[in-house]
C-alpha positions, 0 to 999 in steps of 0.5 A: 215518565208516567203519572205513577212514576212521578208519584212514586219519586214524589212519594219517595222524597215526602217519605225521606223528608218525614224519616229525616225529621223523624230522626232529628227529633229522636236525636234531640229527645236523646240529648234533651236530659244532658242539657243539649237541648237548651243549647239548640234552642238557643236561637229561639226568642224565650227568657227562660226555656223550661225544662223537658217535660216527661210525657205523661205530664205533657198529656196535662200540660200542653199549653205551658210547653207548646211554644218552646217544644214547636220552636224546638221541634218542627211538625213532621208534615206541614199543615199546608199541602204536604205533597206539594211542599215535598214536591217543591224541595225537588224543584218542580212544584208546579209538576208535582202539585197536580199528582195525588198526595203521598201515601202516608196522607192518603192513608191518614184521610182514608182510615181517619187517623189523627195528626198524631196517629199518623205520627205514630204510625210513621214511627213504627214504619220507620224501623222497616224503612231506616236501620238507624231509627232502632238505636234512636229509639234506644237512646230516646227512652234511655233504655238499651233494651228497648230499641223500638217504638212505643206509645210512651216514646210516641208521647214524648216525641209528638206534638199533642199527644192523645191517650186514646190513640191506644184504645182498640176502637181508634184507627191504629189497633181498630184497622191492624195498622200497627201490632202491639206485643205486650205481656201481662208483666208490661204495661200497654204504653211501654210494649213493643209496636210494629207496623203491619207489613201491608201498611209499611208496603203502601206508605212506600207506594207498593199496593197490593191486596193483603197476603191473609186475604189474597189466598181467599179470593179470586178476581172476577174477570172484568167484561171486555165486551158489552152485556146483552141488553136484558143483563145491562138494563139490570146492571145499571138498575143495580148502579142506580140503586147504589149510588142513590144509597146513603154513605156507609149504608149500600145494601147487600145485592142478592143475585138470584137464579141458578146461572153463576156465570152471568151473575158474575158478569153483571157484578163485574160490569156493576163494579167496573161502573163504580170504579171498583174491581170485584173479588169472588170468595167461597161462602165456606171459606168465611171463618165460623169462630167469631175472632177470626171472622172479626180479623177478616172483616176488619182487614177487608174492610181496611182494603176497601179503603186503600183499594177500590175493591167489591166482594162477590160471595159464592153461595149457590150451594150454601145451606143457608141453615148449615155452619156455613151459611149461619156463618155467612149471614152472621158476617154479612150483618157487620160487613162494610163495603159493597157485597154481592150474594150469589145465591138461588133465592133470597136470603133474610139478612139483618140489613138492607138488601137488593134482591136482583134475578139473574138470568142467561141471555134470552134466545134473541140475545143468544142468536146475536152473540152467536152471530157477534162471536163468528162473524156475519159470514159464518153465523149460519153454523150456529142454527142448530146450537142457538136452538139447542144450548142455553148458554150465557154470553161467555160460553157462546164466545168460548165455544165459537173461540175454540171452533173457530181456531180448529177450522184451519181455513175449511168452512165446511167443518165449522158447523160439526166442530161448533157442535162438539164444542157445544156438547163438551160445554154443556157436559154436566157434572152429575157425580154420582147421580148419573151414568153416561151412556155411550149411544151406539144404536141407529134406526137400523139396529131398532126392531119396532112395529112401524107405528111406534118406529114412526112415532120415534122419528116423530119425537126426533123431528119435534126436537130438531125443529123446535127453534122453527116453532118456538122462534120463527113461528113466535110461539116462544113469545106467547108461551113461558112454559113446556118449551122443553120436550120430555118422552116417556118410555113404558114397557117391560124390560128388555123391550127396546126403551133404552136403545130407543133413547140411544137412536134419538140421542145418536140422530140429534147428536146429543149426550145421554145420560142414566139416572138413578132415582134412588140416588136423587131421592133422599130422606133429608130435607132439601137434599132432593131438591138440591140433587134435582138442581144439579141434574137439571 
């Protein structure tokens, strides 16, 4: 049997014992005013049993009540290791003692519940777990119209009642563990208490992401391959910085640059190293109103305590001074837990940040990734793609995998199939900023003087063989700009500029787009820059 199955059995036994003890307490409280509690405690060595004390009096007379009360009603959870104690009743203490503690105990530790607050939570959860509890609650409160838990009932039922447990700053209400259904005509102490559905499931051993958060986030894929060395070194540096931070003061990790795929890989690897699972949320999904934002933040922080989570916030296209950006900055100022902010440039935030520039793998690393994805015997098929396409690790593996799946034993098809897959993967999403041009013209269709035609062939050759110049001859290592190739065609309309571009695109097997400059330039500040980023 797996360790989880063993823990689940031990947790169920623990919960069953707690519910049985709770029912016994409620039954005793229900009979207390009829004098039956005195007969049940006849074996207790006291000379004159004290009559039952109202819950309000128990708040201020704990010492006088403690000895009789504890003799009549033993604590729900033994002060010693409760998981071991419950497991021992099943006859195999040595095996279950090594298992993690029951869910109720873990939740109380992680969210800072006192013993009394833990018992109140169990009372509320018992309504969902045992159909007998509702009737016992009504009998214990001597009111048939109250078949539900209240703070007043809890204070009469458990040892060491604490008035501050009702405070919105205490864990029961702060972490939304219980919902209070109150009205203006009903005091808080007598209002209906209901355990949160997510918490009841957790106590039963079902630990899943809260359904109010799940639609907003998507789990980042955990990296199954080693990252390229340049990206792995950045991930290691981030982990070292986060591990050296004091508890509760981890900075917001700002992942800078334009390659979202590489940033997600780095974030997922950092989270994995820290024992967390990263989930991505769009910046626009963060609520703008303070009330909704506060609810979301508390629920997420609660989930971080119950599940090992990290948050990856996609703000790559979010305007920092726009409504979504302002709402996000306000949320990040109060955010708890590990968060990655995906953005192009650093955002000034009202808390500590760790800005890290994330780029695609270097050309040498991309070539190594192609070799790894294709295998050493097929590596030559990636000679052209490795030069002409600047891909991240995932894009390289995807293109290589798709091409290999289509080869069907004919290795000669691989270079063409690989090029086709790369073209499809590199196809930009340009909306209304550019229109694709179907390149039909060939060299024989181009009527130009020999000098101009030779110049066009030189341009095509320069693009085709730039890998030899940049990598084999070492110019890339000595240059950090000017590695792209730009060509300016000048002349009146109808002189063949578009046809010349089609010929070069056909020769190189590249996509050709026509860009309307009037659609790129915008009078509003920042819009032109955003359009240019989308194009390039």
